[in-house]
C-alpha positions as CSV (number, residue, x, y, z in Angstrom):
1,X,-15.5,-13.6,16.9
2,X,-12.0,-15.9,17.9
3,X,-8.6,-14.6,18.5
4,X,-6.7,-17.1,16.1
5,X,-9.5,-15.5,13.2
6,X,-9.1,-12.2,14.9
7,X,-5.0,-12.2,14.8
8,X,-5.1,-12.9,11.3
9,X,-7.2,-10.3,10.4
10,X,-4.7,-8.2,12.3
11,X,-1.6,-9.8,10.2
12,X,-3.9,-8.7,7.1
13,X,-4.3,-5.5,7.5
14,X,-0.9,-4.9,9.1
15,X,0.7,-6.5,5.2
16,X,-2.3,-4.0,3.6
17,X,-0.1,-1.2,5.7
18,X,3.2,-2.7,5.2
19,X,2.5,-2.8,0.8
20,X,1.5,1.1,0.9
21,X,4.3,2.8,2.4
22,X,6.8,2.3,-0.2
23,X,4.0,4.1,-2.9
24,X,3.5,6.3,-0.7
25,X,6.9,7.2,0.9
26,X,7.7,7.0,-3.0
27,X,5.0,10.2,-4.1
28,X,6.9,12.8,-1.4
29,X,10.4,11.6,-2.3
30,X,10.3,11.6,-6.3
31,X,10.1,15.1,-6.0
32,X,14.0,15.1,-5.0
33,X,15.9,15.6,-7.5
34,X,18.2,12.5,-6.8
35,X,15.0,10.0,-6.7
36,X,13.4,9.8,-10.0
37,X,10.1,10.1,-10.2
38,X,7.6,7.3,-10.2
39,X,6.1,8.5,-13.7
40,X,10.0,8.4,-14.8
41,X,9.9,5.0,-13.9
42,X,6.7,3.5,-15.0
43,X,5.1,6.3,-16.9
44,X,2.4,7.7,-17.1
45,X,0.1,4.6,-18.8
46,X,2.0,2.5,-16.1
47,X,1.3,4.0,-13.3
48,X,-1.6,1.8,-13.0
49,X,0.9,-0.4,-11.3
50,X,1.4,1.3,-7.9
51,X,-1.8,3.3,-7.9
52,X,-3.2,-1.2,-7.8
53,X,-0.6,-2.0,-5.7
54,X,-1.9,0.7,-3.2
55,X,-5.4,0.6,-3.4
56,X,-5.0,-3.1,-2.6
57,X,-2.8,-2.5,0.3
58,X,-5.8,-0.5,1.7
59,X,-8.1,-3.0,1.1
60,X,-5.9,-5.2,2.3
61,X,-6.1,-3.0,5.5
62,X,-9.5,-1.8,5.5
63,X,-10.6,-5.9,6.4
64,X,-7.6,-6.4,8.6
65,X,-8.6,-3.7,10.9
66,X,-12.4,-3.9,10.6
67,X,-13.7,-3.6,13.8
68,X,-17.0,-6.2,14.0
């Protein structure tokens, strides 16, 4: 694999990880009384939004950090 495409894949992996960090950090922080939980903000049906961001970010990270 060429170095330029390897660098592009690494960048894609970092973007995927950075997309998941806020959602994953919000999950335990939502247990604090000063921070609203995801259910309070999105509702039960709206939890698909942060879940899809997390799954999409993890898929990007898996593609970006895959070793050929």
